[in-house]
C-alpha positions, 0 to 999 in steps of 0.5 A: 065411152062416156065422161064428164068434163069441165068446160074451161080445160076442155075448151082450152085444149080444143081451141089449140088442137082444132087449129091443125085439123084439116077441114079441106082434106080429102081424108075425113079423119084429118078433120076429126079429133080422136078422143080416148079414155086414159085413167082419169083423163081423156086424151085428145089427138089431132093431126095433119100428118105432119104435125100431131098434137096430143092433150090430156085433160082431167075428167070423170070417166064413166065408161072407157072407149074412144070416139072420133068426131069433127074437131071444128064442130065439137070446138064450136059447140063447147065454146057456146055451152054455159060454164058447167060440166059437160057430158059426152057419150059415144052412141050408135054408129060412132055418133057422140051425144053432148049434154050440158044443162038443158042443151043436147047435141048429137054429133056424127062421127067416124070409126076411131080406127080410121084415125091415123096411127100416132108417130112413134115417140118415147117420153123417156128421150125428152130432155128438160130445157131450162136455159134457152127460151125456145119460143123466143128463138122460134119468133126471131127467125121463123118469118125468114123461112120460105113459104114456097112449097117447091123449096120444101127444104127451106120451109122450116127452121134448121136446128143444130148444136154448135160449139163456139169459144168453149161453149155449147149453143143451140142454133136456129137458122131459117132462110127463103133464099133472099134473107136469112135469120140466125139465133144462138142460145147457150145451153148446157143440154146438148140435143141428139142431133148429128147433122142438124134437123129441119123442122117445118114452119107450120108445126113450129108455129103451133109449138110457139103458141103452146109453149108461150103458156108453159115456158118453165115446163118444157122438154124436147127431143129429136128422133130420126124422123120427128121433133117432139115437144112436151109442155105441161099436158101437151105433146107436139110431134112434128115430122122433120123435113127430109131434105138438105139445108143449104150451107148457110155459113157461106151466105153470111158475109165476113168482110162487111166493114162499113158499120153504121149504128142506127136507132131502131124505132126511128129508122124503122118508122122512116123506112115504113114511110118511104115504103108506102109508095113502093110497088106492093109486090116488090117493095124495093127501096134505094139506100144512098149512104153518104156522109152523115146520112142515109137517103131512102128512096122508093118509086112506083110508076103508077103512084109517084115516089118518096124520099127521106133522109135519115141522119147517120154516123158515116164518113166513108165513100158514097154508095147506092144499094137496093133492098126489099124494105119489108125484109128490113122492117121485119128484121128490125121488128124482131130486134128488141134493142133500141139500136142496131148495126147495119153492116155493109161491104159494097153495092152488090153484097148482102147486108147484115143487120144485128142488135148493137149489143147482142152478138147471138142474133143476126139477119142477112138481107140480099140486095136487089135492083131498084 
């Protein structure tokens, strides 16, 4: 094959696609990018077998064909080339010759037929999504998903359709067993999901990066095994997690009647200060909730302790409860409003954190011993 392409668009696509090419994989093809001709475009493809990204970039095709070369190395080469037209030509033994002005690179490759077969997908099944901000939804809950490989069914975001008070919503939920994040967005378009789908965290991070640039050009679909997103010239295919998501509705407290409204920025700053002294791995903070204030306390047997009192509109009975300070800071960082609600039941029950004025976002934080 042979084609000429402008650096700017080529580099932009390479920077995204090379991020999922697995340079540590024992399968050489997974560290490579497949480049194939398609009318007046080249189609770039990388995969880690869980997430596949396809990008079509306009170019001048001189000769049809395909090559399969190192994703990271072609990205590094193109990044350093001058702002000019780049010529790429497939040569003997699956190598590629890259030319730009006075620079010439000969890059080794592999047989393109060794590259994994693309997951099946059809653009006809894609639904245009205009009334929900998918990137925002992902950002609000993805940090609550588990990172433990042994809990594979919690290593992603659960996506489902829900009917609430005569309106249809798209819901995303994630949990690591210690905290939970949930966000709803009303939508006129219903996804074809019978019982929900678990979408891997890593793939959604790639989706988040891409759709941030094309929020108004978004189409999605869910097949039997894959979640598919099309944004501008990119298609992302993510293999769904084959597992059962826990019954999260049983985790969300229904009787948290002690409700305290707090300033987000000020309380978060207070909690950050007190958390600096807590043990790095545990980050436990004791909350003493009493009339007119919340006292935050943390200690570390090697360093000392810290205490700060934060004013609060509370007139109930005093209670002591411990939380992982990092979990609460993460939740508050995801809340855009100036004020939030801390909803409690007793010293052994989970807390709810939610924006003061927005009902479609909440976080559940399990208590801990401190």
